[in-house]
C-alpha positions in Angstrom: 20.7 -81.6 -66.2 17.0 -82.9 -65.6 14.2 -79.5 -65.9 13.7 -80.0 -61.9 17.8 -79.9 -61.7 17.4 -76.4 -63.9 14.5 -75.2 -61.6 16.8 -75.4 -58.5 19.7 -74.2 -59.7 17.8 -71.0 -60.8 16.2 -70.4 -57.5 19.6 -70.7 -55.9 21.0 -68.4 -58.0 18.0 -65.4 -58.2 16.7 -66.5 -54.7 13.2 -66.3 -56.2 11.2 -69.5 -56.8 10.2 -70.3 -60.5 6.4 -69.4 -59.6 7.8 -65.8 -58.2 9.5 -65.3 -61.1 6.4 -65.9 -63.4 4.5 -63.8 -61.2 7.1 -60.9 -61.8 7.2 -61.6 -65.8 3.2 -61.1 -65.4 3.9 -57.8 -63.8 6.3 -57.0 -66.3 4.0 -57.9 -69.0 6.2 -60.3 -70.5 3.6 -63.5 -69.3 0.7 -64.3 -68.6 -1.6 -67.3 -67.1 -1.3 -69.1 -70.0 2.3 -68.8 -71.0 4.2 -65.4 -72.8 2.3 -62.6 -73.1 0.8 -61.6 -76.6 3.2 -60.1 -78.8 6.4 -61.2 -76.4 9.0 -63.8 -77.6 11.1 -65.7 -75.7 14.3 -63.4 -76.3 12.3 -61.0 -74.6 12.1 -63.1 -71.4 16.0 -64.1 -72.0 16.8 -60.6 -72.4 15.4 -59.6 -68.7 16.4 -62.4 -67.1 19.8 -62.0 -67.8 20.0 -58.4 -67.1 17.8 -58.4 -63.8 18.9 -61.7 -62.7 22.2 -62.7 -64.2 20.7 -66.0 -66.1 22.2 -67.4 -68.7 20.3 -68.5 -72.1 19.8 -72.2 -70.6 18.2 -71.0 -67.4 16.6 -68.0 -69.0 15.0 -71.1 -71.5 14.1 -73.3 -68.6 12.0 -70.8 -67.5 10.4 -69.9 -70.7 9.7 -73.7 -70.5 8.1 -73.3 -67.1 6.1 -70.1 -67.8 4.5 -71.8 -71.0 3.1 -75.2 -68.4 6.5 -77.5 -68.2 6.2 -77.8 -64.9 7.7 -81.9 -64.7 
């Protein structure tokens, strides 16, 4: 599955675009404009995405990559 397919599936499942999820992560203190917030580990983001949006590990890791700047 391509990175873009992951992002499309995430939006279909959550009703939120990757950019909107990034904004929510920033609001929660898990991310900033440059990537993950200082001291935040990917596992914390994965746990949040699983708890609040029922995303699995692969999709959550796709969003972690997105938050870190991968957009292609």
